[in-house]
Backbone as a chain_set.jsonl record, in Angstrom:
{"seq": "XXXXXXXXXXXXXXXXXXXXXXXXXXXXXXXXXXXXXXXXXXXXXXXXXXXXXXXXXXXXXXXXXXXXXXXXXXXXXXXXXXXXXXXXXXXXXXXXXXXXXXXXXXXXXXXXXXXXXXXXXXXXXXXXXX", "coords": {"N": [[0.56, -1.277, 0.339], [0.194, 2.331, -0.746], [1.852, 5.178, 0.762], [1.161, 8.866, 2.004], [4.575, 10.108, 3.385], [4.093, 12.261, 5.187], [6.547, 15.576, 6.458], [7.575, 18.417, 7.701], [9.041, 21.25, 8.229], [9.532, 23.814, 10.515], [12.57, 25.53, 10.668], [16.038, 24.457, 11.157], [16.085, 23.119, 12.403], [13.793, 22.279, 13.883], [11.045, 20.556, 13.913], [8.802, 18.477, 12.265], [7.704, 15.146, 11.732], [6.64, 11.968, 10.679], [7.863, 10.107, 11.928], [7.282, 11.554, 14.576], [4.864, 12.823, 15.344], [3.338, 9.956, 15.318], [4.572, 8.621, 17.682], [4.022, 10.018, 19.862], [1.349, 10.258, 19.548], [1.294, 7.523, 20.012], [1.511, 7.582, 22.876], [-0.647, 9.104, 23.359], [-2.579, 7.184, 23.137], [-1.224, 5.034, 24.84], [-0.944, 6.343, 27.469], [1.427, 5.873, 28.679], [5.508, 7.187, 27.46], [6.918, 5.21, 28.014], [5.669, 2.697, 27.388], [4.639, 3.314, 25.345], [6.923, 3.57, 23.352], [7.765, 1.161, 23.463], [6.251, 0.015, 22.134], [7.2, 0.893, 19.585], [9.357, -0.536, 19.308], [11.446, 1.123, 20.511], [14.466, 2.433, 22.272], [13.017, 3.641, 25.476], [14.55, 6.198, 26.719], [15.519, 7.079, 24.103], [12.507, 7.866, 23.486], [12.326, 9.49, 25.767], [13.53, 11.2, 25.315], [12.93, 12.425, 22.574], [10.563, 13.775, 22.36], [10.224, 15.013, 25.302], [12.203, 17.331, 23.157], [10.673, 17.365, 20.77], [8.409, 18.847, 22.029], [9.484, 21.078, 23.629], [9.634, 22.231, 21.659], [6.969, 24.002, 20.767], [4.962, 26.808, 22.064], [3.034, 26.098, 24.053], [2.068, 22.77, 25.933], [2.858, 20.447, 24.228], [2.281, 16.991, 25.747], [1.053, 16.012, 29.198], [2.565, 15.027, 32.11], [3.747, 12.396, 34.236], [5.026, 11.389, 36.746], [7.625, 8.679, 37.935], [6.312, 6.664, 40.277], [5.169, 4.914, 42.829], [3.263, 3.823, 41.246], [4.84, 3.596, 38.593], [5.146, 5.757, 36.234], [3.401, 8.111, 33.499], [2.13, 8.881, 31.557], [-0.126, 12.173, 28.821], [-1.692, 12.972, 26.542], [-1.972, 16.817, 25.292], [-5.278, 18.565, 25.371], [-3.737, 20.681, 23.043], [-2.024, 18.815, 22.166], [-3.445, 16.754, 21.502], [-4.274, 17.839, 18.874], [-2.819, 18.492, 17.416], [-1.047, 16.274, 15.929], [-4.445, 15.056, 15.548], [-4.339, 17.156, 13.135], [-2.069, 17.157, 12.65], [-2.733, 13.384, 10.856], [-4.747, 14.429, 9.23], [-3.364, 16.47, 7.5], [-2.348, 14.202, 6.018], [-4.431, 12.879, 4.906], [-4.908, 14.113, 2.822], [-3.821, 14.403, 1.187], [-2.809, 12.133, 0.014], [-5.538, 12.302, -0.912], [-5.059, 14.768, -3.57], [-3.582, 13.633, -4.552], [-3.647, 10.945, -6.218], [-4.037, 10.64, -8.465], [-1.315, 10.738, -9.797], [0.177, 9.328, -7.902], [-1.118, 6.559, -9.13], [-0.48, 6.107, -11.18], [2.158, 6.148, -10.904], [2.539, 4.029, -9.593], [1.661, 2.09, -11.521], [3.945, 1.628, -12.278], [5.07, 0.597, -10.655], [7.668, -2.063, -10.221], [7.574, -5.393, -10.194], [7.772, -7.542, -7.201], [9.246, -10.111, -6.671], [9.76, -12.288, -4.358], [10.797, -13.677, -0.937], [11.52, -17.509, -0.718], [10.204, -19.215, 1.581], [12.425, -20.238, 4.0], [13.694, -23.59, 4.898], [13.324, -24.937, 8.017], [16.066, -24.972, 10.127], [18.367, -28.395, 10.192], [17.63, -30.139, 12.499], [16.832, -28.397, 14.213], [13.525, -27.67, 16.269], [10.068, -27.392, 15.302], [8.197, -24.851, 14.936], [5.5, -23.545, 17.159], [2.154, -23.483, 17.269]], "CA": [[0.386, -0.054, 0.469], [1.434, 3.393, -0.499], [1.09, 5.916, 1.812], [2.694, 9.744, 1.713], [4.429, 10.218, 4.763], [4.965, 14.247, 5.303], [7.447, 16.372, 6.947], [7.296, 19.936, 7.783], [10.249, 21.664, 8.435], [9.744, 24.753, 10.992], [13.477, 25.47, 10.487], [16.798, 23.44, 10.608], [16.073, 21.762, 14.143], [12.155, 22.027, 14.749], [9.946, 20.06, 12.271], [7.784, 17.345, 12.93], [7.823, 13.818, 10.989], [5.571, 10.787, 11.225], [7.88, 9.628, 13.438], [7.124, 11.904, 16.382], [3.595, 11.932, 15.339], [3.551, 8.198, 15.197], [4.341, 8.436, 18.988], [2.79, 11.729, 19.918], [-0.617, 8.681, 18.222], [1.364, 6.045, 20.925], [1.35, 7.692, 24.147], [-2.022, 9.415, 23.64], [-3.415, 5.699, 22.917], [-0.871, 4.066, 25.977], [-0.519, 6.853, 29.105], [2.789, 5.883, 28.556], [6.085, 6.996, 27.053], [7.846, 3.806, 28.22], [4.777, 1.948, 26.46], [5.211, 3.539, 23.193], [8.934, 3.954, 22.906], [7.597, -0.28, 22.921], [5.152, -0.44, 20.298], [8.015, 1.176, 18.421], [10.115, -0.837, 19.407], [12.576, 1.629, 21.156], [14.113, 2.902, 23.304], [12.596, 4.447, 27.118], [15.037, 7.225, 26.718], [14.9, 7.662, 23.263], [11.891, 7.867, 22.341], [11.802, 10.452, 26.263], [14.867, 12.92, 24.084], [12.314, 12.467, 21.8], [9.056, 13.681, 23.051], [11.259, 16.58, 24.719], [12.57, 17.944, 22.372], [9.052, 18.241, 20.182], [6.796, 19.57, 23.124], [9.808, 22.323, 23.778], [8.669, 23.087, 19.958], [6.085, 24.617, 20.716], [4.344, 26.967, 23.038], [2.314, 24.571, 24.3], [2.523, 21.149, 26.189], [2.081, 18.297, 23.355], [2.365, 16.201, 26.546], [1.727, 15.872, 30.531], [3.95, 14.1, 32.081], [2.939, 11.938, 35.713], [6.438, 11.399, 38.077], [7.084, 7.63, 39.256], [6.163, 6.122, 41.695], [5.087, 3.291, 43.521], [2.217, 2.689, 40.149], [4.959, 4.092, 37.356], [5.144, 7.539, 35.682], [2.185, 7.951, 33.447], [1.815, 10.504, 30.02], [-1.117, 11.743, 28.135], [-0.999, 14.108, 25.353], [-2.699, 17.747, 26.298], [-5.589, 19.386, 24.018], [-3.143, 20.909, 21.529], [-1.317, 18.163, 21.114], [-4.155, 15.492, 20.116], [-4.793, 18.718, 17.848], [-1.577, 18.427, 16.618], [-1.837, 15.032, 15.874], [-5.702, 14.977, 13.967], [-3.809, 18.355, 11.722], [-1.206, 16.381, 11.014], [-3.358, 13.33, 9.903], [-6.211, 15.219, 7.955], [-2.676, 16.584, 6.387], [-2.132, 13.066, 5.281], [-5.367, 12.233, 4.418], [-5.734, 15.316, 1.97], [-2.281, 14.987, 0.413], [-3.218, 11.59, -0.811], [-6.516, 12.762, -2.602], [-4.797, 15.266, -4.047], [-1.792, 12.654, -5.0], [-4.22, 10.014, -6.288], [-3.607, 10.054, -9.708], [-0.307, 10.363, -9.848], [0.604, 7.53, -7.194], [-2.039, 5.488, -9.47], [-0.04, 5.898, -12.719], [3.769, 5.872, -10.821], [2.559, 3.022, -8.984], [1.41, 1.083, -11.988], [5.101, 1.439, -13.359], [6.543, -0.287, -9.917], [8.478, -3.848, -10.932], [6.881, -6.309, -9.052], [8.573, -7.93, -6.227], [8.972, -11.335, -5.889], [9.154, -12.409, -1.842], [12.363, -15.477, -1.074], [10.611, -18.668, -0.926], [10.537, -19.995, 3.121], [13.441, -21.018, 4.965], [13.591, -24.068, 5.841], [13.437, -25.351, 9.203], [17.933, -25.761, 10.054], [18.166, -29.368, 10.667], [17.936, -30.425, 14.837], [16.008, -27.52, 15.456], [12.633, -27.97, 16.306], [8.778, -27.005, 13.731], [6.763, -23.741, 15.582], [4.624, -24.472, 17.387], [1.513, -22.307, 16.361]], "C": [[1.483, 1.631, -0.04], [0.804, 4.158, 0.084], [2.397, 7.471, 1.569], [2.705, 10.117, 3.212], [5.536, 12.208, 4.919], [6.107, 14.821, 6.947], [7.849, 17.328, 7.329], [8.802, 20.348, 8.893], [10.697, 23.679, 8.729], [10.933, 25.739, 10.297], [14.696, 24.24, 10.43], [16.532, 22.609, 11.913], [14.695, 21.139, 14.567], [11.496, 21.808, 13.639], [8.615, 18.522, 13.132], [7.396, 16.245, 11.556], [6.392, 12.899, 10.947], [5.796, 10.255, 12.349], [6.934, 9.791, 14.806], [5.799, 12.408, 16.385], [3.352, 10.481, 15.488], [3.382, 7.829, 17.061], [4.296, 9.314, 20.383], [1.547, 10.269, 20.244], [-1.001, 7.817, 19.696], [1.371, 6.342, 22.241], [0.26, 8.366, 24.361], [-2.352, 7.145, 23.769], [-3.145, 4.851, 24.534], [-0.728, 4.972, 27.299], [-0.021, 6.58, 28.591], [4.084, 5.904, 27.51], [6.937, 5.755, 26.901], [6.656, 2.47, 27.26], [4.865, 1.888, 25.685], [6.448, 3.274, 23.308], [8.183, 1.866, 22.584], [6.983, -0.689, 21.98], [5.776, 0.122, 19.431], [9.338, 1.061, 18.72], [11.929, 0.418, 19.425], [12.852, 2.476, 22.409], [13.34, 4.293, 24.495], [13.347, 5.557, 26.539], [15.733, 7.19, 25.468], [13.736, 8.329, 22.746], [11.296, 9.554, 24.295], [12.444, 11.579, 25.362], [13.311, 13.152, 23.074], [10.854, 13.316, 21.358], [9.151, 14.975, 23.74], [11.799, 17.344, 24.022], [11.359, 18.751, 21.649], [8.197, 18.112, 21.394], [8.274, 20.474, 23.936], [10.088, 22.819, 22.451], [8.206, 24.195, 20.165], [5.678, 25.629, 22.118], [3.935, 26.8, 24.084], [2.145, 23.439, 24.461], [1.896, 21.021, 24.757], [1.351, 17.431, 24.6], [2.703, 16.699, 27.907], [2.009, 14.587, 30.972], [3.561, 14.084, 33.919], [3.884, 11.628, 36.052], [5.985, 9.112, 38.405], [6.973, 7.468, 40.173], [5.933, 4.771, 42.566], [3.803, 2.835, 42.1], [3.045, 3.311, 38.964], [4.651, 5.707, 37.276], [3.688, 7.32, 34.101], [2.269, 9.488, 32.625], [0.97, 10.816, 29.73], [-0.559, 13.179, 27.569], [-2.704, 15.602, 25.569], [-3.732, 18.288, 24.424], [-5.061, 19.902, 22.339], [-2.237, 19.336, 21.35], [-2.568, 16.494, 20.745], [-4.438, 16.218, 18.866], [-4.199, 18.907, 17.105], [-1.635, 17.384, 16.258], [-3.326, 15.349, 15.248], [-4.539, 16.768, 12.784], [-3.255, 17.058, 11.573], [-2.149, 14.922, 10.314], [-4.743, 14.035, 9.052], [-4.916, 15.677, 6.966], [-2.788, 16.036, 4.884], [-2.802, 12.546, 4.157], [-5.593, 12.98, 3.696], [-4.51, 15.101, 0.778], [-2.699, 13.321, -0.709], [-4.608, 11.83, -1.018], [-5.914, 13.313, -3.458], [-3.893, 14.718, -5.416], [-2.671, 12.105, -5.985], [-4.145, 9.794, -7.808], [-2.515, 10.272, -10.431], [-0.183, 9.427, -9.248], [-0.348, 6.556, -7.978], [-0.924, 5.417, -10.619], [1.631, 5.883, -11.822], [3.42, 4.187, -10.555], [1.822, 1.3, -9.958], [3.554, 0.481, -13.82], [6.193, 1.139, -12.262], [6.855, -2.501, -10.781], [8.324, -4.344, -9.665], [8.057, -7.385, -8.797], [8.726, -9.672, -5.721], [9.403, -11.507, -4.042], [9.62, -13.834, -2.21], [11.058, -15.967, -0.598], [11.245, -18.865, 0.899], [12.1, -21.062, 3.241], [13.867, -22.649, 5.23], [14.138, -24.964, 6.63], [15.635, -26.071, 9.613], [17.376, -27.252, 10.809], [19.28, -29.328, 12.977], [17.274, -29.363, 15.535], [14.225, -28.174, 16.038], [11.25, -26.953, 16.295], [8.464, -25.4, 15.394], [5.871, -23.983, 16.061], [2.993, -23.663, 17.819], [0.302, -22.621, 18.096]], "O": [[2.658, 1.956, 0.135], [-0.424, 4.175, 0.159], [3.585, 7.483, 1.247], [1.789, 10.339, 4.003], [6.608, 12.807, 4.834], [6.193, 14.38, 8.093], [9.069, 17.167, 7.377], [9.293, 19.838, 9.9], [11.384, 24.479, 8.093], [10.574, 26.615, 9.511], [14.467, 23.205, 9.804], [16.909, 21.46, 12.142], [14.422, 20.124, 15.207], [11.343, 22.534, 12.656], [8.035, 18.066, 14.117], [6.85, 16.653, 10.531], [5.266, 13.325, 11.205], [5.078, 9.95, 13.301], [6.313, 9.058, 15.577], [5.364, 12.508, 17.533], [2.963, 10.463, 16.656], [2.532, 7.132, 17.615], [4.529, 9.103, 21.573], [1.234, 9.629, 21.248], [-2.036, 7.51, 20.289], [1.231, 5.359, 22.969], [-0.073, 8.405, 25.545], [-2.182, 6.272, 24.619], [-3.993, 4.304, 25.239], [-0.373, 4.34, 28.294], [-0.447, 6.724, 27.446], [4.107, 4.985, 26.691], [7.516, 5.385, 25.879], [7.092, 1.518, 26.613], [5.112, 0.905, 24.986], [6.621, 2.055, 23.322], [8.211, 1.441, 21.429], [7.172, -1.593, 21.165], [5.255, 0.094, 18.316], [10.242, 1.887, 18.592], [12.949, 0.458, 18.737], [12.092, 2.998, 23.225], [13.226, 5.499, 24.278], [12.686, 6.044, 25.622], [16.932, 7.299, 25.722], [13.765, 9.154, 21.832], [10.352, 10.335, 24.177], [11.915, 12.572, 24.863], [12.784, 14.264, 23.065], [10.306, 13.386, 20.257], [8.558, 15.963, 23.307], [11.846, 18.446, 24.569], [11.039, 19.938, 21.705], [7.362, 17.223, 21.561], [8.047, 20.521, 25.145], [10.78, 23.819, 22.261], [8.749, 25.265, 19.887], [6.076, 25.225, 23.211], [4.412, 27.315, 25.095], [2.021, 22.737, 23.458], [0.802, 21.381, 24.323], [0.146, 17.177, 24.573], [3.698, 17.354, 28.22], [1.813, 13.474, 30.485], [3.262, 15.018, 34.662], [4.077, 11.031, 34.993], [4.987, 8.487, 38.764], [7.519, 8.102, 41.076], [6.695, 3.824, 42.762], [3.48, 1.654, 41.973], [2.287, 3.697, 38.074], [4.112, 6.515, 38.032], [3.196, 6.204, 33.931], [2.408, 10.66, 32.976], [0.215, 9.928, 30.124], [0.322, 13.994, 27.842], [-3.889, 15.41, 25.842], [-3.392, 18.366, 23.243], [-5.498, 19.74, 21.2], [-1.907, 18.951, 20.228], [-2.411, 15.549, 19.973], [-4.785, 15.597, 17.861], [-4.571, 19.425, 16.052], [-2.846, 17.226, 16.104], [-3.238, 16.05, 14.24], [-4.418, 16.792, 11.56], [-3.599, 16.14, 10.828], [-2.418, 15.147, 9.134], [-5.472, 13.528, 8.2], [-5.062, 15.44, 5.767], [-3.003, 16.436, 3.74], [-2.418, 12.061, 3.093], [-6.805, 12.925, 3.485], [-4.464, 15.655, -0.32], [-2.838, 13.391, -1.93], [-4.813, 10.905, -1.804], [-5.931, 12.654, -4.498], [-3.651, 15.096, -6.562], [-2.6, 12.832, -6.975], [-4.209, 8.646, -8.247], [-2.557, 10.068, -11.644], [-0.393, 8.384, -9.866], [-0.411, 5.488, -7.37], [-0.559, 4.26, -10.829], [2.416, 5.362, -12.615], [3.944, 3.278, -11.199], [1.594, 0.159, -9.556], [3.935, -0.092, -14.84], [7.416, 1.219, -12.373], [6.4, -3.453, -11.416], [8.699, -3.996, -8.545], [8.875, -7.897, -9.56], [8.374, -10.211, -4.672], [9.265, -10.882, -2.99], [9.292, -14.684, -3.037], [10.023, -15.399, -0.247], [12.396, -18.688, 1.298], [12.535, -22.105, 2.753], [14.672, -22.654, 6.162], [15.095, -25.681, 6.34], [16.178, -27.154, 9.398], [16.452, -27.379, 11.612], [20.178, -29.021, 13.761], [17.091, -29.215, 16.744], [14.099, -29.398, 16.076], [11.192, -25.955, 17.013], [8.668, -25.445, 16.607], [5.141, -24.774, 15.465], [2.952, -23.287, 18.99], [-0.712, -21.945, 18.271]]}, "num_chains": 1, "name": "protein.A"}
């Protein structure tokens, strides 16, 4: 499936991209930076750094953090953070609509990709349990 990933550069150091929006969206869904990071196969440290940088880009915060304790920490999107995600996803949807014809033309010229055959199991290994 063809997707359009938008990146908005405000200046050299400040930008919004697909990955940052996805992380923000997952924080909203999971209520935790750690759980969102895990869902993206990213370290907590990297996710925290990205959200700290992303949060500091704007005058209004994107997420609110509650420091850990007995029950652990939590994070949630602010109304501005939720609105930023909504606007970004709307731009992606509009871009797909606007560029539907040229994308379709490009897709017609894509080469077929052969999927490699499944490799036989290694000698002595156990078959996967289902």
